[in-house]
N, C-alpha and C positions, 0 to 999 in steps of 0.2 A: 847367566843368572847369578846374582850376587848373594843369594841366601841359600842355606843348607836346610834340608828337612831332617829334623831329629825325631826320635821315637817319642810317643806320648809322655808328657811329663808336666809338672806344675811350673809354669813360667809366668804366673800372674802376679806381678809385683808392681809397686810396693804394697805391703799389707800392714795393718795395725799390729803393733807388738803389744799385747796386753798381758796383764798378770791375772790369772783366774784363781780366786781363793775358794776353798771348800772345807767342809768339816763333815765327819761322819761319827755320830754318837759322841762318846767321850774321848775319841782319838784327838791327838794334837792337830789343830788346823794346818792346812797346807796351801802352798801357792805353786801353780804351774804356769809357765809362760806359754802362750798360744799365739800363733800367727794365723792359723786357719780359723778365722772368725769373721762375722759380719752380720749385717741386717737382713732379716727375712721378710718382715712385714711391718707396716706402720700401724695399722688398726685391725686387729690388736697388735700391740707392740711385741715383736718377736725377734730374737737373735739366734745365732747358733755358734757353737764351738765344735771343732773336730779334734778328737784325742785318740792316741794309740791305746788299744786295750791293755798293753803291758805297762803303761805309765801308772805310777802309784796313785795318782789323783783319779784315774778312771773309775775304779771301784767306789771311791768315796763319793764321787758325783752320782754314779749310777745308783748306789744304795741309798743315799740321802735324798736324791731327786732335787738337788739345789746347787747353785753356784753363784758366784759374783764375778762379773767382768769389771776389772779395774783398769782404766786408761792410764798410760804411762807417759812420763816426761823425760826430757834430757837429763835432769838431775837423777833420775832413777835408772838410767841405762845399765849401769853395772848390776843392779839388783834384778833387772829384767833378764839379763844374760845368765846370772847365777841361778835363777829359778828355772831356767830352761836346761841347764846342764847338771844340776845337782838334784838328787832324789829325796823326797820327803821321807823315804824309808831310813835315810841315814842322818838327816839334819833337820832341826826345827828352823825353817826358813824365816819365819817372823823374828825369832830370837837372834839368829845369826846375822840378819841384815838390819836389825833394829827398826823393823817396821811395826806399826801399831795396828793390831787387830781390833776392830770395833764391831760389836754385835749388830747384825742386820735388823732392820725393822720388820721385814716381810719374810726373811728366811733365817735359818739357823747358822748359815755360813757367815763368817765375818767378812767385812770389807776392809780395805787398806786405807787408813786415814791419809797417808801421804799422797795418794792419787787424787787428781782433780775431779774425776767422775767415777762413780761406783754404781754398777747396774745389777740389781738383785734379780735373780732368775729362778724359776722353777721349771724342771725338765717336763716338757710336754710329750716328747717322743725321742726315742733313740733309734737312729737308722744305721744299721751295720753295713758299711759301704765297702770295706776291704781293709787296707792298712790302718785306716782311721774310722772311728764310729762318730757319727754326728749327733750331738745333743741339741735338739731344738728346745729353746727356752722361751717361756713366757716372761716378759719383763714385769716384775711385780712392784718395782719402786726404783728411783734413781736419786743418788746423792750427788750434789754438786758443791764444790768449794766456793764459799762466799767471797773469797778474795778476787775471784774472776767475774763478779757481778758489777756492772757499772752503776752510776747514780740512778739510772732508770730501771734497774733490776734486770737488765739484759745480760745474758751469760756470754762472756768473751772467751770461749774455750781456746781459741787459737793462741791466746796470750800465755797459755800454760806451757808452751814449748813441747808439744807432743812429738813423739818419735814414731818411726815406721821401720819395718824390716824388709829388706830387699836382697834376695839372692845371697844369704849368709852374712849380711852386714846391716848395721843399724844407722839410721839417718835422722836428722831433724827435718822439719818440713820446708825450711828455706824461705825464700821471699814469696809474698802473695802475688799471684799473677792475674787475678781477677776475682770477681764475685759471681754467684750463680745468676745466669741470665744476662751477663754484661755484654756478650757479643750481639744479642738481639737489640739491647738498649742502644748500643753504640751505632749499629746500622740504622736503627729507627731515627736516631738523632741526625745522622748524616742525610737520610732521605728528607726529613723535615726541613733541614737547613737548605737542601737543594731546591725544594719546592718554594720556599720563601724567597730564595735568591733568583728564582726564574730559570734555573738550569734545566736542561732536558736530559732525561735518562733513557 
């Protein structure tokens, strides 16, 4: 057997590397980098982030009941890393990184102007799982950067050079390998061609 059995652990990679912005009362807004994040439901639109309770942003999100998920790009990789290793207790991350906080339309937490997508969320539920607590968030509104809209108004998100996190390292997305459903369309085209050509299968 060529594989080893390891103890239970998180080996689900790659993951989105997002910057989560938050604000509590009159405190300085903060940014925390999160990789434990994802989609929960389409209708209603729901997402989640998982945060360690000892992180500075944890109480800010818990007490305010709000947060913004900001998608990140290749140009922002250094900022993504910085926000994951430095604490908001010690530094104003918006100021240090020259990022622009913009007041949210649906929540009091600011979003990051330099990010291509900003997802405003309100906490629906907090699930205490262990090392991390999961914040289930209702999506209240989404901001998108107009520079990635084509002439027909379609949003070309993948042109923004998104990044992902995998096993302690950051990567860009690399080359496109296909589009959703392409394998079925390809096989359907082959079958159709075979029928027209009189081949037997």
